Each structure stands twice: as structure tokens, then as C-alpha cells.
PDBQT receptor file of N, H, CA, C and O in Angstrom, charges set to zero:
ATOM      1  N   MET A   1     -12.942   2.141  14.954  1.00  0.00    +0.000 N 
ATOM      2  CA  MET A   1     -12.089   1.305  14.751  1.00  0.00    +0.000 C 
ATOM      3  C   MET A   1     -11.504   1.445  13.029  1.00  0.00    +0.000 C 
ATOM      4  O   MET A   1     -12.012   1.393  11.909  1.00  0.00    +0.000 OA
ATOM      5  N   LYS A   2      -9.826   1.696  13.756  1.00  0.00    +0.000 N 
ATOM      6  H   LYS A   2      -9.413   1.738  14.665  1.00  0.00    +0.000 HD
ATOM      7  CA  LYS A   2      -9.405   1.729  11.854  1.00  0.00    +0.000 C 
ATOM      8  C   LYS A   2      -8.148   0.245  11.989  1.00  0.00    +0.000 C 
ATOM      9  O   LYS A   2      -7.603  -0.462  12.837  1.00  0.00    +0.000 OA
ATOM     10  N   LEU A   3      -8.252   0.531   9.958  1.00  0.00    +0.000 N 
ATOM     11  H   LEU A   3      -8.695   1.105   9.269  1.00  0.00    +0.000 HD
ATOM     12  CA  LEU A   3      -7.158  -0.696   9.794  1.00  0.00    +0.000 C 
ATOM     13  C   LEU A   3      -6.088   0.222   9.270  1.00  0.00    +0.000 C 
ATOM     14  O   LEU A   3      -6.074   1.199   8.522  1.00  0.00    +0.000 OA
ATOM     15  N   LEU A   4      -4.995  -0.623  10.106  1.00  0.00    +0.000 N 
ATOM     16  H   LEU A   4      -5.006  -1.417  10.714  1.00  0.00    +0.000 HD
ATOM     17  CA  LEU A   4      -3.555   0.207   9.484  1.00  0.00    +0.000 C 
ATOM     18  C   LEU A   4      -3.169  -0.824   8.643  1.00  0.00    +0.000 C 
ATOM     19  O   LEU A   4      -3.571  -1.985   8.711  1.00  0.00    +0.000 OA
ATOM     20  N   LEU A   5      -2.074  -0.193   7.541  1.00  0.00    +0.000 N 
ATOM     21  H   LEU A   5      -1.747   0.751   7.485  1.00  0.00    +0.000 HD
ATOM     22  CA  LEU A   5      -1.592  -1.186   6.985  1.00  0.00    +0.000 C 
ATOM     23  C   LEU A   5       0.045  -0.800   6.803  1.00  0.00    +0.000 C 
ATOM     24  O   LEU A   5       0.371   0.176   6.126  1.00  0.00    +0.000 OA
ATOM     25  N   ASP A   6       1.117  -1.725   7.522  1.00  0.00    +0.000 N 
ATOM     26  H   ASP A   6       0.853  -2.517   8.072  1.00  0.00    +0.000 HD
ATOM     27  CA  ASP A   6       2.423  -1.391   7.228  1.00  0.00    +0.000 C 
ATOM     28  C   ASP A   6       3.088  -1.987   6.290  1.00  0.00    +0.000 C 
ATOM     29  O   ASP A   6       3.742  -3.018   6.441  1.00  0.00    +0.000 OA
ATOM     30  N   SER A   7       2.898  -1.111   4.853  1.00  0.00    +0.000 N 
ATOM     31  H   SER A   7       2.367  -0.273   4.729  1.00  0.00    +0.000 HD
ATOM     32  CA  SER A   7       3.599  -1.814   4.016  1.00  0.00    +0.000 C 
ATOM     33  C   SER A   7       4.726  -2.313   3.893  1.00  0.00    +0.000 C 
ATOM     34  O   SER A   7       5.190  -2.520   2.771  1.00  0.00    +0.000 OA
ATOM     35  N   THR A   8       5.359  -2.590   4.953  1.00  0.00    +0.000 N 
ATOM     36  H   THR A   8       4.982  -2.422   5.864  1.00  0.00    +0.000 HD
ATOM     37  CA  THR A   8       6.975  -2.665   4.625  1.00  0.00    +0.000 C 
ATOM     38  C   THR A   8       7.073  -4.156   4.663  1.00  0.00    +0.000 C 
ATOM     39  O   THR A   8       7.920  -4.752   3.998  1.00  0.00    +0.000 OA
ATOM     40  N   ARG A   9       6.037  -4.885   5.593  1.00  0.00    +0.000 N 
ATOM     41  H   ARG A   9       5.348  -4.401   6.133  1.00  0.00    +0.000 HD
ATOM     42  CA  ARG A   9       5.843  -5.828   6.425  1.00  0.00    +0.000 C 
ATOM     43  C   ARG A   9       5.088  -6.385   4.905  1.00  0.00    +0.000 C 
ATOM     44  O   ARG A   9       5.840  -7.146   4.297  1.00  0.00    +0.000 OA
ATOM     45  N   CYS A  10       4.410  -6.257   4.553  1.00  0.00    +0.000 N 
ATOM     46  H   CYS A  10       3.799  -5.639   5.047  1.00  0.00    +0.000 HD
ATOM     47  CA  CYS A  10       3.175  -7.071   3.158  1.00  0.00    +0.000 C 
ATOM     48  C   CYS A  10       4.521  -7.706   2.044  1.00  0.00    +0.000 C 
ATOM     49  O   CYS A  10       5.461  -7.227   1.409  1.00  0.00    +0.000 OA
ATOM     50  N   GLN A  11       3.984  -8.900   2.264  1.00  0.00    +0.000 N 
ATOM     51  H   GLN A  11       3.220  -9.289   2.779  1.00  0.00    +0.000 HD
ATOM     52  CA  GLN A  11       4.883  -9.930   1.425  1.00  0.00    +0.000 C 
ATOM     53  C   GLN A  11       3.694 -10.286   0.287  1.00  0.00    +0.000 C 
ATOM     54  O   GLN A  11       3.801 -11.443  -0.118  1.00  0.00    +0.000 OA
ATOM     55  N   GLY A  12       2.594  -9.538  -0.305  1.00  0.00    +0.000 N 
ATOM     56  H   GLY A  12       2.507  -8.598   0.025  1.00  0.00    +0.000 HD
ATOM     57  CA  GLY A  12       1.916 -10.121  -1.306  1.00  0.00    +0.000 C 
ATOM     58  C   GLY A  12       1.038 -11.129  -1.559  1.00  0.00    +0.000 C 
ATOM     59  O   GLY A  12       0.322 -11.296  -2.547  1.00  0.00    +0.000 OA
ATOM     60  N   TYR A  13       1.216 -12.097  -0.110  1.00  0.00    +0.000 N 
ATOM     61  H   TYR A  13       1.797 -11.961   0.692  1.00  0.00    +0.000 HD
ATOM     62  CA  TYR A  13       0.102 -13.291  -0.263  1.00  0.00    +0.000 C 
ATOM     63  C   TYR A  13      -0.984 -13.293  -0.415  1.00  0.00    +0.000 C 
ATOM     64  O   TYR A  13      -1.543 -14.372  -0.613  1.00  0.00    +0.000 OA
ATOM     65  N   GLY A  14      -1.923 -11.761  -0.378  1.00  0.00    +0.000 N 
ATOM     66  H   GLY A  14      -1.469 -10.885  -0.218  1.00  0.00    +0.000 HD
ATOM     67  CA  GLY A  14      -3.251 -11.705  -0.688  1.00  0.00    +0.000 C 
ATOM     68  C   GLY A  14      -4.240 -12.105  -0.158  1.00  0.00    +0.000 C 
ATOM     69  O   GLY A  14      -5.376 -11.955  -0.608  1.00  0.00    +0.000 OA
ATOM     70  N   ARG A  15      -3.915 -12.732   0.988  1.00  0.00    +0.000 N 
ATOM     71  H   ARG A  15      -2.992 -12.854   1.354  1.00  0.00    +0.000 HD
ATOM     72  CA  ARG A  15      -4.878 -13.842   1.830  1.00  0.00    +0.000 C 
ATOM     73  C   ARG A  15      -5.582 -12.633   2.553  1.00  0.00    +0.000 C 
ATOM     74  O   ARG A  15      -6.488 -13.119   3.229  1.00  0.00    +0.000 OA
ATOM     75  N   CYS A  16      -5.556 -11.446   2.678  1.00  0.00    +0.000 N 
ATOM     76  H   CYS A  16      -4.820 -11.051   2.128  1.00  0.00    +0.000 HD
ATOM     77  CA  CYS A  16      -6.410 -10.645   3.490  1.00  0.00    +0.000 C 
ATOM     78  C   CYS A  16      -7.326  -9.892   3.034  1.00  0.00    +0.000 C 
ATOM     79  O   CYS A  16      -7.985  -9.156   3.769  1.00  0.00    +0.000 OA
ATOM     80  N   GLN A  17      -7.522  -9.987   1.539  1.00  0.00    +0.000 N 
ATOM     81  H   GLN A  17      -6.987 -10.585   0.943  1.00  0.00    +0.000 HD
ATOM     82  CA  GLN A  17      -8.579  -9.355   0.730  1.00  0.00    +0.000 C 
ATOM     83  C   GLN A  17      -9.672 -10.286   0.662  1.00  0.00    +0.000 C 
ATOM     84  O   GLN A  17     -10.792  -9.890   0.339  1.00  0.00    +0.000 OA
ATOM     85  N   GLU A  18      -9.412 -11.661   0.978  1.00  0.00    +0.000 N 
ATOM     86  H   GLU A  18      -8.503 -11.983   1.241  1.00  0.00    +0.000 HD
ATOM     87  CA  GLU A  18     -10.420 -12.442   0.447  1.00  0.00    +0.000 C 
ATOM     88  C   GLU A  18     -11.609 -12.599   1.576  1.00  0.00    +0.000 C 
ATOM     89  O   GLU A  18     -12.656 -13.107   1.176  1.00  0.00    +0.000 OA
ATOM     90  N   PRO A  19     -11.530 -12.225   2.874  1.00  0.00    +0.000 N 
ATOM     91  CA  PRO A  19     -12.813 -11.929   3.792  1.00  0.00    +0.000 C 
ATOM     92  C   PRO A  19     -13.315 -10.654   3.815  1.00  0.00    +0.000 C 
ATOM     93  O   PRO A  19     -14.518 -10.554   4.056  1.00  0.00    +0.000 OA
ATOM     94  N   ALA A  20     -12.630  -9.573   3.606  1.00  0.00    +0.000 N 
ATOM     95  H   ALA A  20     -11.653  -9.654   3.410  1.00  0.00    +0.000 HD
ATOM     96  CA  ALA A  20     -12.946  -8.037   2.995  1.00  0.00    +0.000 C 
ATOM     97  C   ALA A  20     -12.515  -7.434   1.950  1.00  0.00    +0.000 C 
ATOM     98  O   ALA A  20     -11.577  -6.636   1.955  1.00  0.00    +0.000 OA
ATOM     99  N   PRO A  21     -13.119  -7.744   1.049  1.00  0.00    +0.000 N 
ATOM    100  CA  PRO A  21     -12.572  -7.181  -0.467  1.00  0.00    +0.000 C 
ATOM    101  C   PRO A  21     -13.106  -5.753  -0.174  1.00  0.00    +0.000 C 
ATOM    102  O   PRO A  21     -12.576  -4.824  -0.785  1.00  0.00    +0.000 OA
ATOM    103  N   GLU A  22     -14.219  -5.464   0.802  1.00  0.00    +0.000 N 
ATOM    104  H   GLU A  22     -14.649  -6.219   1.297  1.00  0.00    +0.000 HD
ATOM    105  CA  GLU A  22     -14.406  -4.061   0.554  1.00  0.00    +0.000 C 
ATOM    106  C   GLU A  22     -13.622  -2.920   1.564  1.00  0.00    +0.000 C 
ATOM    107  O   GLU A  22     -13.781  -1.724   1.805  1.00  0.00    +0.000 OA
ATOM    108  N   LEU A  23     -12.842  -3.815   1.936  1.00  0.00    +0.000 N 
ATOM    109  H   LEU A  23     -12.713  -4.787   1.740  1.00  0.00    +0.000 HD
ATOM    110  CA  LEU A  23     -11.905  -2.532   3.021  1.00  0.00    +0.000 C 
ATOM    111  C   LEU A  23     -10.894  -2.748   2.083  1.00  0.00    +0.000 C 
ATOM    112  O   LEU A  23     -10.897  -1.852   1.240  1.00  0.00    +0.000 OA
ATOM    113  N   ILE A  24      -9.809  -3.808   1.856  1.00  0.00    +0.000 N 
ATOM    114  H   ILE A  24      -9.807  -4.537   2.541  1.00  0.00    +0.000 HD
ATOM    115  CA  ILE A  24      -8.649  -4.268   1.049  1.00  0.00    +0.000 C 
ATOM    116  C   ILE A  24      -8.638  -4.526  -0.352  1.00  0.00    +0.000 C 
ATOM    117  O   ILE A  24      -9.455  -5.302  -0.848  1.00  0.00    +0.000 OA
ATOM    118  N   ASP A  25      -7.793  -3.946  -1.014  1.00  0.00    +0.000 N 
ATOM    119  H   ASP A  25      -7.130  -3.316  -0.610  1.00  0.00    +0.000 HD
ATOM    120  CA  ASP A  25      -7.790  -4.168  -2.455  1.00  0.00    +0.000 C 
ATOM    121  C   ASP A  25      -6.357  -4.628  -2.476  1.00  0.00    +0.000 C 
ATOM    122  O   ASP A  25      -5.600  -4.225  -1.593  1.00  0.00    +0.000 OA
ATOM    123  N   LEU A  26      -5.894  -5.502  -3.485  1.00  0.00    +0.000 N 
ATOM    124  H   LEU A  26      -6.509  -5.829  -4.203  1.00  0.00    +0.000 HD
ATOM    125  CA  LEU A  26      -4.402  -5.550  -4.397  1.00  0.00    +0.000 C 
ATOM    126  C   LEU A  26      -3.911  -4.975  -5.118  1.00  0.00    +0.000 C 
ATOM    127  O   LEU A  26      -4.712  -4.740  -6.023  1.00  0.00    +0.000 OA
ATOM    128  N   ASP A  27      -2.632  -4.391  -5.372  1.00  0.00    +0.000 N 
ATOM    129  H   ASP A  27      -1.981  -4.582  -4.637  1.00  0.00    +0.000 HD
ATOM    130  CA  ASP A  27      -2.272  -3.991  -6.490  1.00  0.00    +0.000 C 
ATOM    131  C   ASP A  27      -2.051  -4.844  -7.525  1.00  0.00    +0.000 C 
ATOM    132  O   ASP A  27      -2.318  -6.046  -7.556  1.00  0.00    +0.000 OA
ATOM    133  N   GLU A  28      -1.582  -4.217  -8.321  1.00  0.00    +0.000 N 
ATOM    134  H   GLU A  28      -1.365  -3.241  -8.296  1.00  0.00    +0.000 HD
ATOM    135  CA  GLU A  28      -1.324  -5.199  -9.616  1.00  0.00    +0.000 C 
ATOM    136  C   GLU A  28      -0.003  -6.508  -9.346  1.00  0.00    +0.000 C 
ATOM    137  O   GLU A  28       0.084  -7.657  -9.778  1.00  0.00    +0.000 OA
ATOM    138  N   TRP A  29       0.556  -6.000  -8.781  1.00  0.00    +0.000 N 
ATOM    139  H   TRP A  29       0.485  -5.066  -8.431  1.00  0.00    +0.000 HD
ATOM    140  CA  TRP A  29       1.629  -6.962  -8.082  1.00  0.00    +0.000 C 
ATOM    141  C   TRP A  29       1.167  -7.838  -6.893  1.00  0.00    +0.000 C 
ATOM    142  O   TRP A  29       1.909  -8.707  -6.434  1.00  0.00    +0.000 OA
ATOM    143  N   GLY A  30       0.359  -7.681  -6.571  1.00  0.00    +0.000 N 
ATOM    144  H   GLY A  30      -0.244  -6.975  -6.944  1.00  0.00    +0.000 HD
ATOM    145  CA  GLY A  30      -0.388  -9.075  -5.143  1.00  0.00    +0.000 C 
ATOM    146  C   GLY A  30      -0.285  -7.900  -4.021  1.00  0.00    +0.000 C 
ATOM    147  O   GLY A  30      -0.754  -8.358  -2.979  1.00  0.00    +0.000 OA
ATOM    148  N   TYR A  31       0.107  -6.699  -3.859  1.00  0.00    +0.000 N 
ATOM    149  H   TYR A  31       0.488  -6.327  -4.705  1.00  0.00    +0.000 HD
ATOM    150  CA  TYR A  31       0.095  -6.026  -2.156  1.00  0.00    +0.000 C 
ATOM    151  C   TYR A  31      -0.543  -5.415  -1.942  1.00  0.00    +0.000 C 
ATOM    152  O   TYR A  31      -0.860  -4.470  -2.665  1.00  0.00    +0.000 OA
ATOM    153  N   ALA A  32      -1.265  -5.807  -0.303  1.00  0.00    +0.000 N 
ATOM    154  H   ALA A  32      -1.008  -6.575   0.284  1.00  0.00    +0.000 HD
ATOM    155  CA  ALA A  32      -2.353  -5.332  -0.061  1.00  0.00    +0.000 C 
ATOM    156  C   ALA A  32      -2.823  -3.304  -0.075  1.00  0.00    +0.000 C 
ATOM    157  O   ALA A  32      -1.792  -2.636   0.003  1.00  0.00    +0.000 OA
ATOM    158  N   GLN A  33      -3.735  -2.696  -0.133  1.00  0.00    +0.000 N 
ATOM    159  H   GLN A  33      -4.572  -3.239  -0.196  1.00  0.00    +0.000 HD
ATOM    160  CA  GLN A  33      -3.890  -1.492   0.038  1.00  0.00    +0.000 C 
ATOM    161  C   GLN A  33      -5.124  -1.399   0.636  1.00  0.00    +0.000 C 
ATOM    162  O   GLN A  33      -6.075  -2.080   0.252  1.00  0.00    +0.000 OA
ATOM    163  N   VAL A  34      -5.190  -0.624   1.533  1.00  0.00    +0.000 N 
ATOM    164  H   VAL A  34      -4.418  -0.071   1.845  1.00  0.00    +0.000 HD
ATOM    165  CA  VAL A  34      -6.519  -0.431   2.154  1.00  0.00    +0.000 C 
ATOM    166  C   VAL A  34      -7.435   0.602   1.656  1.00  0.00    +0.000 C 
ATOM    167  O   VAL A  34      -7.136   1.786   1.509  1.00  0.00    +0.000 OA
ATOM    168  N   LEU A  35      -8.255   0.216   1.478  1.00  0.00    +0.000 N 
ATOM    169  H   LEU A  35      -8.499  -0.746   1.598  1.00  0.00    +0.000 HD
ATOM    170  CA  LEU A  35      -9.475   1.354   1.163  1.00  0.00    +0.000 C 
ATOM    171  C   LEU A  35     -10.412   1.825   1.694  1.00  0.00    +0.000 C 
ATOM    172  O   LEU A  35     -11.227   2.543   1.115  1.00  0.00    +0.000 OA
ATOM    173  N   VAL A  36     -10.469   1.437   3.135  1.00  0.00    +0.000 N 
ATOM    174  H   VAL A  36      -9.807   0.853   3.606  1.00  0.00    +0.000 HD
ATOM    175  CA  VAL A  36     -11.322   1.752   3.994  1.00  0.00    +0.000 C 
ATOM    176  C   VAL A  36     -10.722   1.990   5.124  1.00  0.00    +0.000 C 
ATOM    177  O   VAL A  36     -11.140   1.133   5.903  1.00  0.00    +0.000 OA
ATOM    178  N   SER A  37      -9.812   2.822   5.775  1.00  0.00    +0.000 N 
ATOM    179  H   SER A  37      -9.473   3.518   5.143  1.00  0.00    +0.000 HD
ATOM    180  CA  SER A  37      -9.317   2.473   6.551  1.00  0.00    +0.000 C 
ATOM    181  C   SER A  37     -10.053   2.814   8.259  1.00  0.00    +0.000 C 
ATOM    182  O   SER A  37      -9.716   2.329   9.339  1.00  0.00    +0.000 OA
ATOM    183  N   ASP A  38     -10.945   3.640   8.004  1.00  0.00    +0.000 N 
ATOM    184  H   ASP A  38     -11.219   4.034   7.127  1.00  0.00    +0.000 HD
ATOM    185  CA  ASP A  38     -12.342   3.830   9.163  1.00  0.00    +0.000 C 
ATOM    186  C   ASP A  38     -13.479   2.689   8.997  1.00  0.00    +0.000 C 
ATOM    187  O   ASP A  38     -14.405   2.804   8.193  1.00  0.00    +0.000 OA
ATOM    188  N   VAL A  39     -13.295   1.525   9.889  1.00  0.00    +0.000 N 
ATOM    189  H   VAL A  39     -12.543   1.432  10.542  1.00  0.00    +0.000 HD
ATOM    190  CA  VAL A  39     -13.655   0.331   9.718  1.00  0.00    +0.000 C 
ATOM    191  C   VAL A  39     -15.081   0.576  10.486  1.00  0.00    +0.000 C 
ATOM    192  O   VAL A  39     -15.041   0.579  11.716  1.00  0.00    +0.000 OA
ATOM    193  N   PRO A  40     -16.488   0.806   9.756  1.00  0.00    +0.000 N 
ATOM    194  CA  PRO A  40     -17.847   0.945  10.280  1.00  0.00    +0.000 C 
ATOM    195  C   PRO A  40     -17.712  -0.555  11.284  1.00  0.00    +0.000 C 
ATOM    196  O   PRO A  40     -17.042  -1.583  11.193  1.00  0.00    +0.000 OA
ATOM    197  N   ALA A  41     -18.819   0.012  12.328  1.00  0.00    +0.000 N 
ATOM    198  H   ALA A  41     -19.364   0.848  12.402  1.00  0.00    +0.000 HD
ATOM    199  CA  ALA A  41     -18.956  -1.339  13.244  1.00  0.00    +0.000 C 
ATOM    200  C   ALA A  41     -19.613  -2.568  12.668  1.00  0.00    +0.000 C 
ATOM    201  O   ALA A  41     -19.772  -3.603  13.315  1.00  0.00    +0.000 OA
ATOM    202  N   GLU A  42     -19.989  -2.397  11.400  1.00  0.00    +0.000 N 
ATOM    203  H   GLU A  42     -19.860  -1.556  10.874  1.00  0.00    +0.000 HD
ATOM    204  CA  GLU A  42     -20.623  -4.176  11.145  1.00  0.00    +0.000 C 
ATOM    205  C   GLU A  42     -19.672  -4.358  10.105  1.00  0.00    +0.000 C 
ATOM    206  O   GLU A  42     -19.831  -5.490   9.649  1.00  0.00    +0.000 OA
ATOM    207  N   GLY A  43     -18.570  -3.633   9.408  1.00  0.00    +0.000 N 
ATOM    208  H   GLY A  43     -18.441  -2.714   9.779  1.00  0.00    +0.000 HD
ATOM    209  CA  GLY A  43     -17.108  -4.285   9.043  1.00  0.00    +0.000 C 
ATOM    210  C   GLY A  43     -15.991  -4.851  10.035  1.00  0.00    +0.000 C 
ATOM    211  O   GLY A  43     -14.866  -5.228   9.709  1.00  0.00    +0.000 OA
ATOM    212  N   ALA A  44     -16.602  -4.826  11.444  1.00  0.00    +0.000 N 
ATOM    213  H   ALA A  44     -17.516  -4.520  11.709  1.00  0.00    +0.000 HD
ATOM    214  CA  ALA A  44     -15.353  -5.047  12.276  1.00  0.00    +0.000 C 
ATOM    215  C   ALA A  44     -14.811  -6.906  12.067  1.00  0.00    +0.000 C 
ATOM    216  O   ALA A  44     -13.705  -7.399  11.846  1.00  0.00    +0.000 OA
ATOM    217  N   GLY A  45     -16.167  -7.516  12.263  1.00  0.00    +0.000 N 
ATOM    218  H   GLY A  45     -17.066  -7.115  12.443  1.00  0.00    +0.000 HD
ATOM    219  CA  GLY A  45     -15.186  -8.897  11.789  1.00  0.00    +0.000 C 
ATOM    220  C   GLY A  45     -15.100  -9.267  10.515  1.00  0.00    +0.000 C 
ATOM    221  O   GLY A  45     -14.781 -10.450  10.401  1.00  0.00    +0.000 OA
ATOM    222  N   VAL A  46     -15.271  -8.677   9.476  1.00  0.00    +0.000 N 
ATOM    223  H   VAL A  46     -15.531  -7.716   9.569  1.00  0.00    +0.000 HD
ATOM    224  CA  VAL A  46     -14.377  -8.854   8.452  1.00  0.00    +0.000 C 
ATOM    225  C   VAL A  46     -13.050  -8.256   8.641  1.00  0.00    +0.000 C 
ATOM    226  O   VAL A  46     -12.112  -8.589   7.917  1.00  0.00    +0.000 OA
ATOM    227  N   ALA A  47     -12.964  -7.649   9.299  1.00  0.00    +0.000 N 
ATOM    228  H   ALA A  47     -13.726  -7.379   9.887  1.00  0.00    +0.000 HD
ATOM    229  CA  ALA A  47     -11.620  -6.630   9.575  1.00  0.00    +0.000 C 
ATOM    230  C   ALA A  47     -10.943  -7.656  10.410  1.00  0.00    +0.000 C 
ATOM    231  O   ALA A  47      -9.852  -8.007   9.959  1.00  0.00    +0.000 OA
ATOM    232  N   GLU A  48     -11.148  -7.966  11.013  1.00  0.00    +0.000 N 
ATOM    233  H   GLU A  48     -12.034  -7.680  11.379  1.00  0.00    +0.000 HD
ATOM    234  CA  GLU A  48     -10.648  -8.973  12.202  1.00  0.00    +0.000 C 
ATOM    235  C   GLU A  48     -10.326 -10.359  11.525  1.00  0.00    +0.000 C 
ATOM    236  O   GLU A  48      -9.364 -11.012  11.930  1.00  0.00    +0.000 OA
ATOM    237  N   ASP A  49     -10.935 -10.708  10.737  1.00  0.00    +0.000 N 
ATOM    238  H   ASP A  49     -11.717 -10.177  10.408  1.00  0.00    +0.000 HD
ATOM    239  CA  ASP A  49     -10.162 -11.701   9.768  1.00  0.00    +0.000 C 
ATOM    240  C   ASP A  49      -9.203 -11.541   9.484  1.00  0.00    +0.000 C 
ATOM    241  O   ASP A  49      -8.173 -12.034   9.945  1.00  0.00    +0.000 OA
ATOM    242  N   ALA A  50      -9.421 -10.423   8.218  1.00  0.00    +0.000 N 
ATOM    243  H   ALA A  50     -10.258 -10.023   7.844  1.00  0.00    +0.000 HD
ATOM    244  CA  ALA A  50      -8.147  -9.890   7.781  1.00  0.00    +0.000 C 
ATOM    245  C   ALA A  50      -7.003 -10.191   7.846  1.00  0.00    +0.000 C 
ATOM    246  O   ALA A  50      -6.168 -10.865   7.243  1.00  0.00    +0.000 OA
ATOM    247  N   VAL A  51      -7.184  -9.072   9.365  1.00  0.00    +0.000 N 
ATOM    248  H   VAL A  51      -7.862  -8.525   9.855  1.00  0.00    +0.000 HD
ATOM    249  CA  VAL A  51      -6.010  -9.677  10.452  1.00  0.00    +0.000 C 
ATOM    250  C   VAL A  51      -5.547 -10.288  10.566  1.00  0.00    +0.000 C 
ATOM    251  O   VAL A  51      -4.335 -10.260  10.354  1.00  0.00    +0.000 OA
ATOM    252  N   ALA A  52      -6.252 -11.392  11.029  1.00  0.00    +0.000 N 
ATOM    253  H   ALA A  52      -7.237 -11.415  11.201  1.00  0.00    +0.000 HD
ATOM    254  CA  ALA A  52      -5.940 -12.410  11.478  1.00  0.00    +0.000 C 
ATOM    255  C   ALA A  52      -5.231 -13.248  10.180  1.00  0.00    +0.000 C 
ATOM    256  O   ALA A  52      -4.126 -13.679  10.511  1.00  0.00    +0.000 OA
ATOM    257  N   LEU A  53      -5.554 -13.535   8.967  1.00  0.00    +0.000 N 
ATOM    258  H   LEU A  53      -6.451 -13.185   8.698  1.00  0.00    +0.000 HD
ATOM    259  CA  LEU A  53      -4.986 -14.178   8.320  1.00  0.00    +0.000 C 
ATOM    260  C   LEU A  53      -3.645 -13.776   7.231  1.00  0.00    +0.000 C 
ATOM    261  O   LEU A  53      -3.248 -14.456   6.285  1.00  0.00    +0.000 OA
ATOM    262  N   CYS A  54      -2.982 -12.122   7.829  1.00  0.00    +0.000 N 
ATOM    263  H   CYS A  54      -3.305 -11.569   8.598  1.00  0.00    +0.000 HD
ATOM    264  CA  CYS A  54      -1.727 -12.134   7.404  1.00  0.00    +0.000 C 
ATOM    265  C   CYS A  54      -0.550 -12.622   7.856  1.00  0.00    +0.000 C 
ATOM    266  O   CYS A  54      -0.189 -12.432   9.017  1.00  0.00    +0.000 OA
ATOM    267  N   PRO A  55       0.190 -13.326   6.943  1.00  0.00    +0.000 N 
ATOM    268  CA  PRO A  55       1.232 -14.099   7.807  1.00  0.00    +0.000 C 
ATOM    269  C   PRO A  55       1.923 -13.558   8.354  1.00  0.00    +0.000 C 
ATOM    270  O   PRO A  55       2.481 -14.192   9.249  1.00  0.00    +0.000 OA
ATOM    271  N   ASN A  56       2.376 -11.863   8.144  1.00  0.00    +0.000 N 
ATOM    272  H   ASN A  56       1.923 -11.348   7.416  1.00  0.00    +0.000 HD
ATOM    273  CA  ASN A  56       3.283 -11.298   7.917  1.00  0.00    +0.000 C 
ATOM    274  C   ASN A  56       3.185  -9.962   9.169  1.00  0.00    +0.000 C 
ATOM    275  O   ASN A  56       3.984  -9.126   9.591  1.00  0.00    +0.000 OA
ATOM    276  N   SER A  57       1.453 -10.386   9.515  1.00  0.00    +0.000 N 
ATOM    277  H   SER A  57       0.804 -11.065   9.173  1.00  0.00    +0.000 HD
ATOM    278  CA  SER A  57       1.233  -9.173  11.006  1.00  0.00    +0.000 C 
ATOM    279  C   SER A  57       1.147  -7.647  10.255  1.00  0.00    +0.000 C 
ATOM    280  O   SER A  57       0.892  -6.691  10.987  1.00  0.00    +0.000 OA
ATOM    281  N   ALA A  58       1.349  -7.419   8.860  1.00  0.00    +0.000 N 
ATOM    282  H   ALA A  58       1.556  -8.195   8.265  1.00  0.00    +0.000 HD
ATOM    283  CA  ALA A  58       1.134  -6.077   8.408  1.00  0.00    +0.000 C 
ATOM    284  C   ALA A  58       0.238  -5.429   8.462  1.00  0.00    +0.000 C 
ATOM    285  O   ALA A  58       0.251  -4.255   8.093  1.00  0.00    +0.000 OA
ATOM    286  N   LEU A  59      -1.066  -6.192   9.071  1.00  0.00    +0.000 N 
ATOM    287  H   LEU A  59      -1.077  -7.145   9.371  1.00  0.00    +0.000 HD
ATOM    288  CA  LEU A  59      -2.279  -5.231   9.370  1.00  0.00    +0.000 C 
ATOM    289  C   LEU A  59      -2.460  -5.452  10.815  1.00  0.00    +0.000 C 
ATOM    290  O   LEU A  59      -1.956  -6.192  11.660  1.00  0.00    +0.000 OA
ATOM    291  N   ARG A  60      -3.302  -4.605  10.788  1.00  0.00    +0.000 N 
ATOM    292  H   ARG A  60      -3.711  -4.004  10.101  1.00  0.00    +0.000 HD
ATOM    293  CA  ARG A  60      -3.591  -3.792  12.578  1.00  0.00    +0.000 C 
ATOM    294  C   ARG A  60      -4.582  -3.034  12.585  1.00  0.00    +0.000 C 
ATOM    295  O   ARG A  60      -4.696  -2.096  11.796  1.00  0.00    +0.000 OA
ATOM    296  N   LEU A  61      -5.728  -3.433  13.778  1.00  0.00    +0.000 N 
ATOM    297  H   LEU A  61      -5.635  -4.195  14.419  1.00  0.00    +0.000 HD
ATOM    298  CA  LEU A  61      -6.655  -2.892  13.888  1.00  0.00    +0.000 C 
ATOM    299  C   LEU A  61      -6.514  -2.023  15.427  1.00  0.00    +0.000 C 
ATOM    300  O   LEU A  61      -6.340  -2.605  16.498  1.00  0.00    +0.000 OA
ATOM    301  N   VAL A  62      -6.643  -0.318  15.255  1.00  0.00    +0.000 N 
ATOM    302  H   VAL A  62      -6.784   0.154  14.385  1.00  0.00    +0.000 HD
ATOM    303  CA  VAL A  62      -6.810   0.712  16.578  1.00  0.00    +0.000 C 
ATOM    304  C   VAL A  62      -7.930   0.849  16.561  1.00  0.00    +0.000 C 
ATOM    305  O   VAL A  62      -8.696   0.970  15.606  1.00  0.00    +0.000 OA
ATOM    306  N   LYS A  63      -8.110   0.839  17.637  1.00  0.00    +0.000 N 
ATOM    307  H   LYS A  63      -7.487   0.741  18.413  1.00  0.00    +0.000 HD
ATOM    308  CA  LYS A  63      -9.670   1.008  18.466  1.00  0.00    +0.000 C 
ATOM    309  C   LYS A  63      -9.917   2.606  18.712  1.00  0.00    +0.000 C 
ATOM    310  O   LYS A  63     -10.941   2.993  19.276  1.00  0.00    +0.000 OA
TER     311      LYS A  63
């Protein structure tokens, strides 16, 4: 499963990073950066939570 970020949609709320700090980091302005695009099976739940928390749908998972 791949975690993808559309950086043009990210508004820097930072909500996505809370459940998945091992997958997503925030830059100095609070915008998301994907640290691990290939999500391991044990990280699928937190990746799904991060996607769900993004108010601008900037993150998505592709199987």
C-alpha cells in the first residue's frame, strides 16, 4: 500500500501527523511530508487514520 500526498492541497493543519508520526512529518511551516510512501501492513491502520483526518483530502492510500 502506498501513501501519497498532493502537496498542492495541503493547508498545513498538521492533523495527519498525529496518528502516524512514523509515516508523516511536518515541515517548518506545518505542511505534511510523507516519510514512508510504502506503508507496511502493520502501519495500514495509522495510515488510514491519517488520510481520514486530512480536512483537504491531500493524502490518499493506493493499494
